[in-house]
C-alpha positions in Angstrom: 105.2 120.8 97.3 106.1 118.0 95.5 108.4 115.0 97.0 110.4 112.1 94.6 110.2 108.3 94.9 111.6 105.6 93.0 111.1 102.3 93.7 110.6 98.8 91.5 106.7 98.4 91.9 106.0 94.4 90.8 109.5 93.8 89.2 109.0 97.6 87.7 111.3 100.6 87.9 109.1 103.3 88.6 109.2 107.2 89.7 106.2 109.5 91.2 106.5 112.8 91.7 103.4 113.3 94.9 102.6 115.3 97.3 104.5 114.8 100.4 101.2 113.6 102.4 100.0 111.0 99.2 100.0 107.3 100.5 101.3 104.3 98.8 97.8 103.1 98.4 96.6 106.3 96.5 100.1 106.7 94.8 99.6 102.6 93.8 95.9 103.1 92.3 96.4 106.3 90.6 99.2 104.1 88.6 96.2 102.1 87.4 96.6 98.8 89.9 93.4 98.9 91.0 93.9 95.0 92.9 95.1 97.1 96.3 91.8 98.1 97.3 90.8 101.2 99.7 89.2 99.6 103.4 89.0 101.6 106.5 91.7 104.0 105.6 93.0 103.9 109.1 95.0 100.3 109.2 93.0 97.9 110.9 91.6 95.9 107.6 94.9 95.0 106.0 92.3 95.4 102.3 95.0 97.8 101.5 97.7 95.3 102.2 101.3 95.5 99.8 104.7 94.2 100.3 107.2 96.6 101.0 111.1 94.9 100.8 108.9 91.6 101.8 106.9 92.5 104.6 103.0 93.3 104.5 102.2 96.9 105.0 98.9 99.1 105.1 99.6 101.3 102.3 96.5 103.8 103.4 99.2 104.7 106.0 102.6 104.0 104.7 103.8 107.6 103.1 104.3 107.0 99.1 107.7 109.2 99.4 108.8 106.8 102.5 109.0 104.3 99.7 112.3 105.6 97.8 114.0 102.6 96.8 112.3 99.7 97.9 110.7 96.8 96.4 107.4 96.9 96.4 104.3 93.8 95.6 100.7 94.3 94.9 98.3 91.3 93.9 98.7 92.0 90.5 102.5 91.5 90.6 102.2 87.8 92.8 99.4 86.9 90.1 101.9 87.5 87.6 105.0 86.1 89.3 103.3 83.8 92.0 100.1 82.2 90.0 100.1 79.4 92.4 99.3 81.6 95.3 96.6 82.7 93.9 95.2 79.5 92.1 95.3 78.7 95.4 92.8 80.8 97.2 90.6 79.7 94.1 90.5 76.2 94.3 90.0 76.4 98.3 87.5 78.9 97.6 89.4 81.1 100.1 87.1 84.6 99.1 84.0 85.5 98.7 82.9 89.0 97.9 86.7 89.5 96.8 87.1 92.6 98.8 90.0 91.5 100.6 91.2 88.8 98.7 94.2 90.7 97.3 95.7 91.8 100.9 95.0 88.1 102.0 96.8 86.9 98.7 99.7 88.9 99.6 99.6 89.0 103.1 99.9 85.1 101.9 103.0 85.1 100.0 104.5 86.9 102.6 103.9 84.2 105.3 105.3 81.4 102.5 108.6 83.3 103.0 108.5 83.7 106.5 107.2 80.1 107.5 108.0 78.4 105.5 106.1 75.2 104.1 103.5 73.7 105.9 102.6 76.1 108.9 100.4 75.3 111.7 96.7 76.7 111.4 97.5 78.7 114.9 100.6 80.2 112.8 98.4 81.0 110.0 95.9 82.5 111.6 98.6 84.8 113.6 100.2 86.0 110.7 96.7 86.7 109.0 95.3 88.3 112.2 95.7 92.0 110.3 93.5 91.5 107.1 89.6 90.9 107.8 86.8 89.6 106.5 83.6 90.3 106.7 82.0 87.0 104.6 83.8 84.2 105.5 84.3 81.9 108.2 88.2 82.2 107.8 88.4 78.4 107.2 89.2 78.7 103.5 91.2 81.9 103.8 93.1 79.7 106.4 93.1 76.6 104.0 94.2 78.9 101.0 97.2 80.4 103.0 98.1 76.8 103.4 98.0 75.7 100.3 99.7 78.8 99.2 102.8 78.1 101.4 103.1 74.4 100.4 102.8 75.3 96.9 99.8 73.1 96.2 
């Protein structure tokens, strides 16, 4: 039986009617926002990370109807409203293949809100621990996230 959910998606009021078992990931992608990637689908890789009320969540595990009333941000919305975060990843080469990059960008914005400017490397590594990358050695991701937090 379908259930309704109303939320703000990247600042825009959104209403969906979905099966009770639909993940937020599938709903977001079904709405045409393909920046949020599907990775492991068991909540351990961080590829599908989105912000729900300012906190990074694995959208593959988050039931869409549980987002009723929430404020949700994806990489597309962050690129539009906080382009400096994405620009930091480009400038500091914080990506290679790009699969994990949207989740990294989402989590970096959350880190900026929680940790503030100039977080230490250990703080950033701990904050980003749920975002896995198979291509880099994480040094450029950490530098990009630091730059995003610093606003540079």
